[in-house]
C-alpha positions in Angstrom: 24.1 -102.6 70.8 25.1 -100.3 68.0 22.5 -101.8 65.7 19.8 -101.3 68.3 20.8 -97.7 68.8 20.7 -97.1 65.0 17.1 -98.6 64.8 15.9 -96.4 67.6 17.4 -93.4 66.0 15.7 -94.1 62.6 12.3 -94.6 64.3 12.6 -91.3 66.2 13.6 -89.6 63.0 10.5 -91.0 61.2 8.2 -89.8 63.9 9.8 -86.3 63.8 9.5 -86.1 60.0 5.8 -87.2 60.2 5.1 -84.5 62.8 6.9 -82.0 60.6 4.8 -82.8 57.7 1.6 -82.7 59.7 2.2 -79.6 61.8 2.1 -76.9 58.9 -1.4 -78.0 58.0 -2.6 -77.3 61.5 -2.8 -79.4 64.6 -6.6 -79.6 64.5 -7.9 -82.6 62.4 -11.2 -82.5 60.6 -13.7 -85.2 61.5 -16.4 -85.9 58.8 -19.2 -88.3 59.6 -22.2 -89.2 57.3 -25.4 -90.7 58.8 -26.3 -94.2 57.6 -29.0 -94.3 54.8 -28.6 -90.6 54.0 -27.5 -91.3 50.4 -24.7 -88.8 50.8 -21.1 -89.3 49.6 -18.2 -86.8 50.1 -15.3 -86.8 47.6 -12.2 -84.8 48.1 -10.0 -84.8 45.0 -7.3 -82.6 43.3 -8.4 -79.6 41.4 -7.9 -79.5 37.7 -5.6 -78.3 36.4 -3.2 -79.0 39.3 -1.3 -76.0 40.8 2.3 -76.0 39.8 4.9 -76.2 42.6 5.2 -78.2 45.7 2.5 -80.9 45.9 0.0 -81.1 48.7 -1.4 -84.3 50.3 -4.3 -85.5 52.4 -3.4 -87.3 55.6 -6.0 -89.7 56.8 -4.0 -92.6 58.4 -1.7 -92.3 55.4 -0.8 -89.7 52.7 -3.2 -89.8 49.8 -4.5 -87.4 47.0 -8.1 -88.5 46.9 -10.5 -89.2 49.9 -14.0 -90.8 49.5 -16.4 -90.8 52.5 -19.6 -92.9 52.0 -22.9 -92.8 53.8 -22.5 -94.2 57.3 -18.7 -93.6 57.5 -16.6 -91.2 59.6 -13.1 -90.1 58.7 -10.5 -87.7 60.1 -8.2 -85.8 57.8 -5.6 -83.0 57.7 -3.6 -81.5 54.8 0.2 -81.3 54.4 0.1 -77.7 53.1 -1.2 -74.4 54.4 -3.3 -73.6 51.3 -5.3 -76.7 50.5 -8.0 -74.6 48.7 -5.5 -74.2 45.9 -4.9 -77.9 45.5 -8.2 -79.7 46.3 -12.0 -79.5 45.7 -14.8 -81.2 47.5 -18.0 -82.7 46.0 -21.0 -83.6 48.2 -23.6 -85.7 46.3 -27.0 -86.8 47.5 -29.0 -89.4 45.6 -32.8 -89.1 46.0 -34.9 -92.0 44.8 -38.5 -91.1 44.1 -39.3 -94.2 42.3 -39.2 -96.7 45.2 -40.5 -94.4 47.9 -41.7 -91.0 48.8 -39.7 -88.0 47.7 -38.4 -85.5 50.4 -40.2 -82.5 48.9 -39.7 -79.0 50.3 -36.7 -76.9 51.0 -33.4 -78.6 50.3 -30.8 -78.5 53.0 -27.0 -78.3 52.7 -25.7 -81.6 54.2 -23.4 -82.0 55.8 -23.1 -78.4 57.1 -20.2 -76.3 56.0 -18.9 -76.1 59.5 -17.7 -79.7 59.4 -16.2 -79.5 55.9 -12.7 -78.3 54.9 -12.4 -74.8 53.4 -12.3 -75.8 49.8 -14.3 -75.0 46.6 -17.5 -77.0 47.2 -20.0 -78.5 44.8 -23.3 -79.8 46.2 -25.1 -82.2 43.8 -28.7 -83.5 44.2 -29.5 -86.3 41.8 -33.3 -87.0 41.9 -34.6 -90.0 40.0 -38.3 -90.1 39.2 -40.8 -92.0 37.0 -41.7 -90.6 33.6 -45.2 -89.8 34.7 -44.0 -87.6 37.6 -43.1 -84.0 37.1 -40.5 -82.3 39.4 -40.4 -78.6 40.0 -37.4 -76.7 41.2 -38.5 -73.4 42.9 -35.9 -70.7 43.4 -36.3 -68.2 46.1 -34.8 -64.7 45.9 -32.6 -63.9 44.1 -33.8 -65.6 41.0 -31.5 -67.1 38.4 -30.0 -65.7 35.2 -28.9 -68.1 32.4 -25.4 -67.9 31.0 -23.5 -69.8 28.4 -21.6 -73.0 29.3 -18.2 -72.2 30.7 -19.2 -68.6 31.6 -18.4 -67.5 35.2 -20.7 -65.7 37.6 -19.6 -62.5 39.4 -20.0 -63.9 42.9 -18.6 -67.4 41.9 -22.0 -69.1 42.8 -23.1 -71.2 39.8 -26.2 -73.5 39.3 -26.0 -76.3 36.8 -29.2 -78.1 36.0 -29.7 -81.3 33.9 -32.6 -83.6 33.0 -33.0 -87.0 31.6 -34.4 -88.7 28.6 -34.3 -92.4 29.4 -30.7 -93.0 30.2 -29.4 -89.9 28.4 -28.5 -86.8 30.4 -29.7 -83.5 28.9 -28.1 -80.2 30.0 -30.9 -77.6 30.7 -28.5 -74.8 31.4 -26.1 -72.9 33.6 -27.4 -70.1 35.8 -26.1 -67.3 38.0 -27.9 -65.2 40.6 -29.9 -62.0 40.0 -32.0 -63.0 37.1 -35.7 -63.7 36.2 -35.9 -67.5 36.2 -38.1 -68.5 39.2 -39.1 -72.1 38.4 -37.9 -75.0 36.3 -40.2 -78.0 35.7 -38.8 -81.3 34.5 -39.9 -84.9 34.0 -38.1 -88.2 34.6 -35.7 -86.8 37.2 -33.4 -83.9 37.6 -29.8 -83.3 38.6 -29.0 -80.0 40.3 -25.4 -78.9 41.1 -24.6 -75.8 43.3 -21.0 -74.6 43.0 -19.7 -72.5 45.9 -16.2 -70.9 46.2 -14.2 -71.7 49.3 -14.5 -68.2 50.7 -18.4 -68.2 50.4 -20.0 -69.1 53.8 -23.5 -69.7 52.3 -25.3 -72.3 54.4 -28.6 -72.7 52.4 -29.3 -74.2 49.1 -31.8 -71.5 47.9 -34.3 -73.8 46.3 -37.0 -76.3 47.0 -38.4 -79.4 45.2 -42.1 -79.9 44.6 -44.1 -82.7 43.1 -46.1 -82.0 40.0 -48.1 -83.9 37.4 -46.6 -84.9 34.1 -45.6 -81.9 31.9 -45.4 -84.0 28.7 -42.3 -82.2 27.5 -38.6 -81.9 28.3 -38.9 -79.0 30.6 -40.7 -75.7 31.3 -38.7 -72.6 32.4 -40.6 -69.7 34.1 -39.2 -66.2 33.8 -40.8 -63.4 35.9 -40.3 -59.7 35.2 -41.2 -57.2 37.9 -40.2 -54.2 35.8 -38.3 -53.2 32.7 -35.5 -55.5 31.9 -34.2 -58.2 29.6 -33.4 -61.9 29.8 -31.3 -64.1 27.5 -32.3 -67.8 27.3 -31.0 -70.8 25.5 -32.3 -74.2 24.3 -31.3 -77.4 26.1 -27.8 -78.6 25.4 -26.9 -75.2 23.9 -24.5 -74.7 22.1 -24.9 -78.4 21.2 -27.9 -79.7 19.4 -31.4 -79.8 20.9 -32.7 -83.3 21.5 -34.5 -84.9 18.6 -38.3 -84.5 18.4 -38.5 -82.8 21.9 -40.6 -79.9 23.1 -39.3 -77.2 25.5 -41.4 -74.3 26.8 -40.6 -70.9 28.4 -43.3 -69.1 30.4 -43.0 -65.3 30.8 -44.8 -63.3 33.5 -45.1 -59.7 32.4 -46.7 -56.8 34.3 -49.8 -55.5 32.6 -48.4 -52.0 32.0 -45.3 -53.2 30.2 -44.7 -54.7 26.7 -42.5 -57.6 25.7 -40.7 -58.3 22.5 -38.7 -61.4 21.4 -35.5 -61.4 19.3 -33.6 -64.5 18.1 -29.9 -63.8 18.7 -28.6 -67.1 17.2 -30.2 -70.2 15.8 -29.6 -73.3 13.7 -32.0 -75.8 12.2 -31.5 -79.5 11.6 -32.3 -81.7 8.7 -35.8 -83.1 9.3 -37.3 -86.3 7.9 -40.6 -85.9 9.6 -42.4 -82.9 11.1 -41.0 -79.4 11.0 -39.0 -77.4 13.5 -40.9 -74.4 14.7 -41.6 -72.0 17.5 -45.1 -71.6 19.0 -46.5 -68.6 20.9 -49.5 -68.5 23.1 -50.2 -64.7 23.2 -53.1 -63.3 25.2 -55.8 -61.8 23.0 -54.7 -63.6 19.9 -57.5 -65.3 18.0 -55.0 -67.8 16.4 -53.4 -69.3 19.5 -50.9 -70.9 19.2 -49.2 -68.7 16.7 -46.6 -70.7 14.8 -43.4 -69.2 13.3 -40.4 -70.6 11.7 -37.1 -69.8 13.3 -36.1 -67.6 10.4 -39.3 -65.5 10.7 -39.6 -62.2 12.4 -40.8 -62.9 16.0 -43.7 -61.1 17.8 -43.2 -57.9 19.6 -45.1 -55.3 21.5 -47.0 -58.0 23.5 -49.0 -57.0 26.6 -49.3 -59.5 29.4 -48.0 -63.0 30.0 -47.2 -65.3 27.1 -45.5 -68.7 26.4 -42.9 -69.6 23.8 -42.2 -73.2 22.8 -39.5 -74.8 20.7 -40.5 -78.0 18.9 -37.9 -80.3 17.3 -38.4 -82.9 14.5 -37.4 -86.4 13.4 -33.9 -85.8 12.1 -32.1 -87.5 9.2 -30.1 -90.3 10.6 -27.3 -89.8 8.1 -27.0 -86.0 8.3 -29.0 -84.9 11.4 -27.6 -81.3 11.7 -28.1 -79.2 14.8 -31.2 -77.5 16.2 -30.3 -74.8 18.7 -31.7 -71.4 19.8 -30.5 -68.4 21.8 -33.0 -65.6 22.2 -33.7 -62.4 24.1 -36.9 -61.2 25.7 -37.0 -57.4 26.2 -39.7 -55.9 28.5 -40.2 -52.1 28.5 -42.8 -49.4 28.7 -45.0 -48.8 25.6 -44.1 -45.7 23.6 -46.2 -43.1 21.9 -44.9 -44.2 18.5 -46.2 -47.7 19.0 -49.7 -46.4 18.4 -48.8 -44.6 15.1 -48.8 -46.5 11.8 -46.8 -45.4 8.8 -47.3 -46.6 5.3 -44.4 -47.2 3.0 -45.5 -47.7 -0.5 -43.0 -49.7 -2.6 -45.5 -51.1 -5.2 -43.9 -49.1 -8.1 -40.4 -50.2 -7.1 -38.7 -53.2 -8.7 -35.1 -53.1 -7.5 -35.1 -51.3 -4.2 -34.7 -52.5 -0.6 -35.3 -50.5 2.6 -33.8 -51.5 5.9 -34.5 -49.9 9.3 -31.9 -51.0 11.8 -30.1 -49.8 15.1 -27.3 -47.4 14.9 -23.9 -48.8 16.2 -23.6 -47.9 19.9 -21.2 -48.7 22.6 -22.3 -51.5 24.9 -23.4 -50.6 28.4 -23.9 -52.7 31.5 -27.0 -50.8 32.4 -30.4 -51.9 31.1 -31.2 -50.0 27.9 -34.7 -50.3 26.5 -34.8 -51.8 23.1 -35.8 -50.2 19.8 -38.1 -52.4 17.7 -39.7 -51.9 14.3 -43.1 -53.6 14.1 -44.7 -54.8 10.8 -48.5 -54.8 11.0 -48.1 -53.9 14.8 -47.4 -57.6 15.7 -44.1 -58.8 14.1 -41.4 -56.8 15.8 -37.7 -57.0 15.5 -34.7 -54.6 16.0 -34.0 -54.8 12.2 -36.7 -54.8 9.5 -36.2 -55.0 5.7 -39.0 -53.9 3.4 -39.1 -55.6 0.0 -40.2 -53.9 -3.3 -43.5 -54.4 -5.0 -45.7 -54.1 -1.9 -47.2 -51.6 0.5 -46.1 -51.9 4.1 -47.6 -50.7 7.4 -45.0 -50.2 10.1 -44.9 -48.9 13.7 -42.1 -48.3 16.2 -41.7 -49.7 19.8 -38.8 -47.5 20.9 -38.1 -44.9 23.7 -35.7 -43.0 21.5 -36.1 -43.1 17.7 -32.7 -41.5 17.2 -31.2 -44.9 18.0 -32.5 -46.2 14.6 -31.7 -45.2 11.1 -32.7 -46.1 7.5 -30.5 -47.5 4.7 -31.9 -47.9 1.2 -30.4 -49.4 -1.9 -31.8 -49.0 -5.4 -30.5 -50.4 -8.7 -30.9 -48.6 -12.0 -29.7 -50.7 -14.9 -29.9 -50.2 -18.6 -28.3 -52.9 -20.6 -29.7 -52.2 -24.1 -27.3 -49.8 -25.8 -29.9 -48.5 -28.3 -32.5 -47.8 -25.6 -30.2 -46.4 -23.0 -28.3 -43.9 -25.2 -28.9 -40.3 -24.0 -31.5 -41.4 -21.5 -31.4 -39.7 -18.1 -32.8 -40.4 -14.6 -33.3 -38.0 -11.7 -31.9 -39.3 -8.4 -34.2 -38.4 -5.5 -35.4 -39.8 -2.2 -39.1 -40.9 -2.2 -41.5 -39.0 0.0 -42.7 -42.1 1.8 -39.2 -42.5 3.2 -38.8 -38.8 4.2 -42.0 -38.9 6.2 -40.8 -41.6 8.5 -39.8 -40.5 12.1 -36.4 -42.2 11.7 -33.5 -40.4 10.1 -32.2 -41.6 6.7 -28.6 -42.6 6.9 -27.7 -43.9 3.3 -29.6 -43.9 0.1 -27.5 -45.7 -2.6 -28.2 -45.8 -6.3 -26.3 -48.6 -8.1 -26.0 -47.5 -11.8 -25.2 -50.2 -14.3 -24.4 -49.8 -18.0 -23.4 -52.1 -20.9 -19.7 -52.9 -20.6 -17.5 -50.9 -23.1 -20.6 -49.5 -24.8 -21.8 -46.6 -22.6 -20.6 -44.4 -19.8 -22.3 -42.2 -17.2 -22.6 -38.5 -16.5 -23.7 -37.0 -13.2 -25.0 -33.4 -13.3 -26.0 -31.8 -10.0 -28.6 -29.0 -9.7 -26.0 -27.0 -7.7 -22.3 -27.2 -8.3 -20.5 -29.7 -6.0 -17.4 -29.4 -3.7 -15.0 -32.3 -3.2 -14.3 -33.1 0.4 -10.7 -32.6 1.3 -8.7 -31.8 4.5 -8.1 -28.3 3.2 -11.8 -27.7 2.6 -14.1 -29.8 4.6 -17.8 -30.4 3.7 -19.9 -29.0 6.5 -23.3 -29.6 4.9 -26.0 -31.9 6.3 -25.5 -34.5 3.5 -23.1 -35.4 0.8 -22.7 -37.8 -2.2 -20.3 -40.6 -2.1 -19.3 -41.8 -5.6 -17.5 -45.1 -6.0 -17.0 -47.7 -8.7 -19.5 -50.7 -8.7 -17.9 -53.0 -11.4 -16.9 -56.4 -10.4 -13.3 -56.4 -9.1 -13.1 -52.6 -9.3 -12.0 -50.8 -6.2 -12.3 -47.1 -7.1 -13.6 -44.4 -4.8 -14.0 -41.0 -6.6 -14.6 -39.1 -3.4 -17.2 -37.4 -1.2 -19.0 -34.4 -2.7 -21.3 -31.8 -1.2 -23.1 -28.7 -2.5 -21.5 -25.3 -2.7 -18.4 -26.0 -4.9 -17.2 -25.7 -8.5 -17.8 -29.1 -10.0 -20.5 -28.9 -12.6 -20.3 -32.5 -14.0 -18.8 -35.9 -13.2 -18.3 -38.4 -16.0 -17.3 -42.0 -15.2 -16.4 -44.8 -17.5 -18.3 -47.8 -16.0 -20.7 -48.9 -13.3 -20.8 -46.7 -10.2 -22.6 -46.4 -6.9 -23.9 -43.0 -5.8 -24.7 -42.8 -2.1 -26.5 -39.9 -0.5 -25.3 -39.9 3.1 -26.9 -37.7 5.7 -25.3 -36.2 8.8 -28.2 -34.2 10.4 -32.0 -34.3 10.4 -32.0 -30.9 8.6 -30.9 -32.5 5.4 -34.6 -32.8 4.4 -34.8 -29.0 3.9 -31.5 -28.9 2.0 -31.9 -32.0 -0.2 -34.9 -30.5 -2.0 -32.6 -27.9 -3.5 -29.9 -30.3 -4.5 -30.9 -32.8 -7.2 -28.7 -35.1 -9.2 -29.3 -36.2 -12.8 -27.6 -39.3 -14.3 -27.3 -39.7 -18.0 -26.1 -42.5 -20.3 -23.5 -41.1 -22.7 -21.1 -42.5 -25.3 -18.3 -44.7 -23.9 -14.9 -43.2 -23.1 -11.7 -44.8 -21.8 -10.8 -42.6 -18.9 -11.8 -43.6 -15.4 -13.3 -40.2 -14.8 -13.7 -36.6 -16.2 -14.6 -33.7 -13.9 -15.9 -30.5 -15.3 -14.9 -27.6 -13.0 -15.9 -23.9 -13.1 -14.2 -22.1 -10.3 -15.7 -19.0 -8.5 -13.9 -15.9 -7.4 -15.1 -16.3 -3.8 -13.1 -19.3 -2.9 -10.3 -21.6 -3.9 -11.0 -25.0 -5.5 -9.3 -28.1 -4.1 -9.3 -31.2 -6.2 -7.7 -34.6 -5.6 -7.3 -37.9 -7.4 -9.7 -40.8 -6.8 -8.8 -43.5 -4.2 -7.1 -40.8 -2.0 -6.5 -43.2 0.9 -5.2 -46.1 -1.2 -3.8 -44.5 -4.4 -5.0 -44.1 -8.0 -5.4 -47.6 -9.6 -2.6 -48.8 -11.8 -2.6 -47.7 -15.5 -5.6 -45.5 -15.0 -6.2 -41.9 -16.2 -8.4 -39.1 -14.8 -8.9 -35.6 -16.2 -10.3 -32.2 -15.1 -11.8 -29.8 -17.6 -11.3 -26.4 -15.9 -13.1 -23.3 -17.3 -11.6 -19.8 -16.9 -13.9 -16.7 -17.4 -12.7 -14.2 -20.0 -12.0 -11.5 -17.4 -10.2 -13.8 -15.0 -6.8 -15.6 -14.7 -6.6 -19.1 -13.1 -3.7 -20.1 -11.0 -2.9 -23.8 -10.9 -1.0 -24.9 -7.8 0.1 -28.5 -6.8 0.1 -28.8 -3.0 3.4 -30.6 -2.7 6.7 -30.7 -4.6 6.9 -34.5 -5.0 4.4 -37.3 -5.1 6.6 -40.0 -3.6 5.5 -42.3 -6.4 7.8 -45.1 -7.6 6.8 -46.9 -10.8 7.4 -50.6 -11.3 6.5 -50.5 -15.0 5.6 -47.6 -17.2 5.6 -43.9 -16.4 3.2 -41.6 -14.6 2.5 -38.2 -16.1 0.5 -35.0 -15.4 -0.4 -33.0 -18.5 -1.6 -29.4 -18.4 -3.0 -28.3 -21.8 -4.4 -25.0 -22.9 -7.6 -25.7 -24.8 -7.4 -22.5 -27.0 -3.8 -22.8 -28.1 -3.4 -26.5 -27.6 -0.1 -25.8 -25.8 0.9 -28.7 -23.5 3.2 -29.2 -20.6 4.0 -32.8 -19.6 5.6 -33.6 -16.3 6.9 -36.9 -15.0 5.2 -37.6 -11.6 8.3 -39.5 -10.3 10.2 -36.1 -10.5 9.4 -32.7 -9.1 5.9 -31.5 -9.7 5.3 -28.3 -11.7 5.5 -24.9 -10.0 2.3 -22.7 -9.9 1.2 -21.5 -13.3 -1.3 -19.0 -14.7 -3.9 -19.7 -17.3 -6.0 -17.1 -19.3 -8.1 -19.6 -21.1 -9.9 -23.0 -20.3 -7.4 -25.8 -19.8 -7.1 -29.5 -19.1 -5.3 -31.3 -16.2 -4.8 -35.0 -16.9 -3.2 -37.5 -14.5 -2.1 -40.9 -15.8 -0.7 -43.5 -13.5 1.8 -46.3 -14.0 2.1 -49.6 -12.2 3.5 -48.4 -8.9 5.7 -50.2 -6.4 3.7 -51.4 -3.4 3.5 -48.7 -0.7 4.4 -46.0 -3.2 1.0 -45.1 -4.5 -0.1 -42.0 -6.5 -2.3 -39.4 -4.7 -2.3 -35.9 -6.1 -3.9 -32.7 -4.6 -4.0 -29.4 -6.5 -5.7 -26.1 -6.1 -7.3 -23.7 -8.7 -8.0 -20.0 -7.8 -9.2 -17.1 -9.9 -8.0 -13.5 -9.9 -9.2 -10.5 -12.1 -7.2 -10.1 -15.3 -5.2 -6.8 -15.1 -2.7 -5.0 -17.4 0.7 -4.0 -16.1 1.5 -0.3 -16.1 4.9 -0.9 -17.7 3.3 -2.8 -20.5 0.8 0.0 -21.1 3.7 2.6 -21.3 5.7 0.4 -23.7 2.6 0.0 -25.9 2.0 3.8 -25.9 5.6 4.7 -26.7 5.8 1.9 -29.4 2.6 3.1 -31.0 3.8 6.7 -31.1 7.1 5.7 -32.6 5.3 3.6 -35.2 3.1 6.5 -36.1 6.0 8.9 -36.6 7.8 6.3 -38.7 4.8 5.9 -40.9 4.5 9.7 -41.4 8.2 10.0 -42.3 7.9 7.1 -44.7 4.9 8.8 -46.5 6.8 12.2 -46.7 9.8 10.5 -48.2 7.7 8.7 -50.8 6.0 11.9 -51.8 9.3 13.8 -52.2 10.7 11.0 -54.2 7.9 11.1 -56.7 8.4 14.8 -57.3 12.0 14.6 -58.1 12.5 15.4 -61.9 16.2 15.0 -62.1 16.0 11.4 -61.2 14.0 10.6 -64.3 11.2 8.1 -64.4 11.3 4.9 -62.4 12.5 1.8 -64.1 9.9 0.6 -66.6 9.2 -1.3 -69.7 7.9 0.5 -72.8 5.7 -1.4 -75.2 5.3 0.5 -78.4 2.5 -1.8 -79.6 0.1 -0.6 -76.9 -3.1 0.9 -78.3 -3.8 3.9 -76.2 -7.1 4.6 -78.0 -10.2 2.8 -76.8 -12.1 1.2 -79.8 -14.8 3.4 -81.3 -13.8 6.3 -79.1 -12.4 9.7 -80.2 -8.7 10.3 -79.7 -8.0 11.8 -76.3 -4.3 12.2 -76.9 -3.8 14.6 -79.7 -0.1 14.8 -79.4 2.3 12.1 -80.5 4.1 9.9 -78.1 7.4 11.6 -78.8 5.9 14.9 -77.9 4.7 13.9 -74.4 5.6 11.7 -71.5 2.5 9.5 -71.3 4.7 6.5 -71.8 6.5 7.2 -68.5 5.3 5.1 -65.5 5.3 6.5 -62.1 5.9 3.2 -60.4 6.5 -0.3 -61.7 6.2 -3.3 -59.5 9.5 -5.1 -58.9 8.0 -8.4 -59.7 7.0 -7.2 -63.0 10.5 -6.3 -63.8 12.4 -9.1 -62.1 9.8 -11.8 -62.2 11.9 -13.9 -64.6 14.5 -14.2 -61.9 12.1 -16.1 -59.6 11.7 -18.9 -62.1 13.7 -22.1 -61.8 15.0 -24.1 -64.7 11.6 -25.8 -65.3 9.9 -22.5 -65.6 8.0 -22.7 -62.3 8.2 -20.1 -59.6 10.4 -20.8 -56.6 8.4 -21.3 -53.4 8.8 -18.5 -50.8 8.6 -18.8 -47.1 5.1 -19.6 -46.0 3.1 -20.0 -42.8 -0.3 -21.8 -42.6 -3.7 -21.1 -41.2 -5.1 -24.1 -39.4 -9.0 -24.2 -39.3 -11.0 -25.0 -36.1 -11.5 -28.8 -35.9 -14.5 -29.1 -33.6 -16.1 -28.1 -30.2 -13.5 -26.7 -27.9 -12.7 -28.6 -24.7 -14.7 -31.8 -25.3 -11.7 -34.2 -25.3 -9.0 -34.3 -22.6 -5.4 -34.4 -23.7 -4.1 -37.8 -24.7 -1.4 -38.9 -22.3 1.9 -40.2 -23.7 2.6 -43.9 -23.7 3.0 -45.2 -20.2 6.1 -47.1 -21.3 7.7 -43.8 -22.5 10.8 -42.7 -20.6 11.0 -39.2 -22.0 11.8 -36.4 -19.6 9.6 -33.3 -19.1 9.1 -31.3 -22.3 7.1 -28.2 -23.3 5.2 -28.1 -26.6 3.8 -24.8 -27.9 2.1 -23.8 -31.1 5.2 -21.9 -32.1 7.3 -25.1 -31.9 5.5 -27.9 -33.6 6.6 -31.5 -32.7 9.4 -33.0 -34.7 8.3 -34.6 -37.9 5.1 -32.4 -38.1 4.5 -31.2 -41.7 3.6 -27.5 -41.8 1.2 -28.0 -44.7 -1.5 -30.4 -45.5 -4.2 -30.6 -48.1 -6.9 -30.0 -45.4 -5.4 -26.6 -44.7 -6.0 -24.6 -47.9 -5.2 -21.1 -46.7 -1.6 -20.0 -47.4 0.0 -16.6 -47.1 3.3 -15.7 -48.8 6.0 -13.5 -47.3 8.4 -11.8 -49.8 12.1 -12.3 -49.2 15.0 -10.4 -50.5 16.8 -12.1 -53.3 20.3 -11.2 -54.4 19.0 -10.2 -57.8 16.3 -7.8 -56.6 16.8 -4.1 -56.5 14.9 -1.0 -55.9 12.0 -0.2 -53.4 10.1 -3.3 -52.1 7.7 -1.5 -49.8 4.8 -2.4 -52.0 3.4 -5.9 -51.1 3.7 -8.7 -53.5 0.0 -8.7 -54.1 -0.5 -5.1 -54.8 -3.8 -3.2 -55.1 -5.2 -3.1 -58.6 -5.5 0.7 -58.8 -4.6 2.8 -61.8 -1.1 4.1 -61.6 -0.7 7.8 -61.3 0.8 9.5 -64.3 3.9 11.5 -63.8 3.9 15.2 -63.7 
């Protein structure tokens, strides 16, 4: 009895558990029945990837995860969870055989209706099989379809996937969403159409119909209808995979008569052909050469009026290395513009190394339709981007509603590699008139200047002085010049320069690129006044030399090249700064420290007066120099070391001019000193006169030579009295050196050298050469060198400095008055009274 009770208890427990598992899914079971011979199958299967968490099951007589219902069957089912749409999907497939019987043409119905299906993500599939000679056409009612890339989702979740056949191989025609331009798709040898509907969508119609057509003799034809301005993006079959070998695919475009269409290839690849050639063909209304054949790499037609066809033709591919043929393109339809009827001529026949590109400006993407901007060559070949090659004359027009959306970029190369021919040659950098007359704004015109390596350098001389763009003084002009290095492996940016500054010349060591960049359409009026001349000059080793002539009106801000990234390692730059004779220049460094840390070598800034050659050398790892005044032209040289990463050298300094004035205290001291000197001179003269008149002192020290003949030969005697009766032998003044000259001789009989100073002659043009920086490996601290303190080891005399002045010094053995200079005047001595 106990065993029987236990069995009854277990049976009841199982029934209760089964009811518990079934009740949460709802007490109402779904009953799905398919008519016999309908060719429909229903498959309910788990979604991929599966939802994590508690599993959900289908209950149809037993618990299962997959349920298949075939034509002529009827099954009931429930789910063990309350959210089966998160766990399962349903596929309803209908096979239509048009090879053995008549095809059910016309509007396609959704069978079975959604009212008898569970609320799951649904996919309706129609698989139509037809003979190769039969064409099938899918016609889509409103809204039309819009092609998207494989894997892309549609905003409303409703997706159409269409495939065709080539023998037994399936070919993917494309994936489509709603709200597009595709109205019909024609195929041959069968079609497979899949409609994906989300579980919350209650759509109960398929939205398309099937029609019977004659053979189309190609893979497919896609019709795209435009009712107004707009664009459509379309892709070749199997995109992004390869287009079937040696197949033909056509797109037909229906365009209103008042609009114009242009084609742009967004992405394409070509395969390796053994036979034939891959190409695109256009049938354009009004063309006398239909079909017009283009390679995929060619510029495609634009500004086309009326309907047209585009076809993609494949080739016989190499079996070993077939490659991939694929194409993604855009068709843009818009109203014709006034500029489309105007033709502009750009003559580049005399150019040999210049390219001109007209292209769209970078803009933010917008979801709204934006009419395209196209540049048309010979009014037929249109594209958003057009490059004109040198050596030819080009005729262009524009198909664009707003030409400010385009700009022009030009690059020209000027090279001179023969040292003998290039030396001292110059070129004037200017924009050709054919470019300035175009209705599109010039953005960049770049000149690439090339010179023989280590043989020549370059000098840039502007018609008007330039200003360097800095944060302290910004360029507000309509254009500027960007100067950067152009040598291989060289990353050196000298800066941005505009007119209205103090820079008269820029000299660079090697190849450079000079770019005229515009910022406003008004640059055409200003650029005519600002020219730039480039000259080939002898080679020098500095990275750059700037010649600067400041003005009184404003301060000059100058900074080292590569401001954003730091001056390159072991490089040197100089500034030659001119100071007017009636002005004083104030040199100010804009910060106390550079923050530079050298890994090897040392970095210096040298300030050198060009007139006196006085130099100040400062270590850039230490405190920068304080503001200094300069009355004459001077050099500023910056030489870098090999810095530690992240501790680069960037230096900004300022030069300003003020009128040269004399201090009142200095004037008073000069006046008082001059008066005292005058009084001293007068007193000295009076003392000398009184001293001469003193008789009791006797004559001055002298030497009497009794053998002197006081009578000129052949002249009567002028002195009738004897020497003993007069004082003609008494000298008024005798030079000390005549008396004590023997004391200045050494043991060898030569005179002892006195203290001397030297006159150093001018050695060449002032200011041509910047100061030579000290060795980068030197670790000397900051020093100051002046002309009064020559460097150690410097000899005060040389054979090349022939002018020497002697200064008398008092010796122990000299006595008497030494006011008369050593080299006295050769005048007759006055006789005593």
